[in-house]
C-alpha positions, 0 to 999 in steps of 0.5 A: 650709867650707874649713879649713886650719891652719898648725902653727908650730914652732920647729924642723922636726926636733924639732917643738918648738912655739912655744906650749905648752898651758900658755901659752893666755893668754900672749903668744906668737908665734902671738898676735903673728902673729894680731894683726899680720894683723888690725891691719896686713893686715886679715885675721882669723885664728883662732889656737889653741895650735899654729898659725893657721887659714885659714877662708875661705868656700867662695865665696872667689875667687882674688884673695881667696886671693892676698890672704890668702896674701900677708898670711900670708907677710908675717906668717910673717916674724915667726916666722922671726925668733923661730925663729933 
């Protein structure tokens, strides 16, 4: 398949993550992004401790890629607010 992960960090220079391994079951920005994408944009994105995964099938077309890239761009505004 096609796999791509976005690692989300609070600070680009220090690479401080939004979520640490000890926060596996806590509400974090990564969980919020995944929930937003599913509930508001109808896009399922698996989330792990450091980021979100984009895993479309290999038969994905340009319109579908544009759709989920736009949804992810919209969702990342949530992390932008938390990073400031």
